[in-house]
N, C-alpha and C positions, 0 to 999 in steps of 0.2 A: 675261200672256200666257204661249207655252207655254214651259216648262223649256229645252227647245233653249238658246229665243232666248236667254233670259239666261243660260246658260250659253257659249254664242255671246257674248255683249258681256260678260258678267268673263273672257273669256280676251283679252278687243279691250283691255280696260281697263288689266290685268297690262302687256301687253304694251306699250304706251303708256306705264305706271310701269317698264315696268324694260329696253327697250330692245334686246331681244338682238342681237344682230348677223344671227342664220342665222334670223330671224322676216321673215316678207313685210309685216306687220300692223305689225310696229316701226318697217320700212321707207316704210311710208305715212306716218308718222309725223315721221320723219326727212327727208324728200325734200325735195329745193333742192325745186323745183315747190309741196311742199306740199299743202294744200288744194286746189289746182287740181290736183293729181296723182287725190285724189280724184275731186272732180268729173269731171274726166273719165272717168276709169273708169267712174261711175257712167251716164256718156251712152254708152259702148263699152258697157258690157252693157245697158244697155235699147237702145240701136240692135239688138242682137246679140236679141234676147227679141223682137223684130218679127219679125224676121226667121226666128227658131224660129216664134212661134204663124199667119206664112203659111203657113209651108212644114208643119203642123198635123203638128209634133215635140214629142209629150209630152216625151219622156224630154230634148229637148233647151231644151224649155222652162221644165221643172222647175230643168236646169239653171244657166240663164242667169237664171234668178227668183230661184235662191239665190245668184245672181254680186251680183246686183243688193242685195239682202238685209244680206248683210255689207259691202260699200261704206256704203252707208246708215248702219249702223251706227257704223261707222269715221268716218262724217262727223260722228254725234251724237257720239261718244268726242272729236275732236276739239272741236266745240264742246263742249263740257261739260259736255251734257247727257245725261241719263240713260235707260235706256230708259222709266221711269213715264211718263219727256214724251213719248215714242209712244205707252204705253199709255193715258193720262188722251185724249192727241187721236180717237188711234182711238174710243175709250170716246164720245168725246162725238156720233163720227159715229152713232151705234147706233140 
């Protein structure tokens, strides 16, 4: 996959390991609702993406799509998955 996704996933994994106090990403791993907090964010961002698409707002579509990808990568890290797991599934669908 694109180097940007790999770099972002590496940052997410680093924040998961070190849990810096001032990191939004780390807070997702330590949130009392845990996985549910990330799942809720994915649902929220998906709704926002649908609304942006309905409005044909391409800037907002890109913004909300990025939010979904980010939270998806956090979920993969929470489940101790690798970016390669996602890549393999996408490759299988080609």
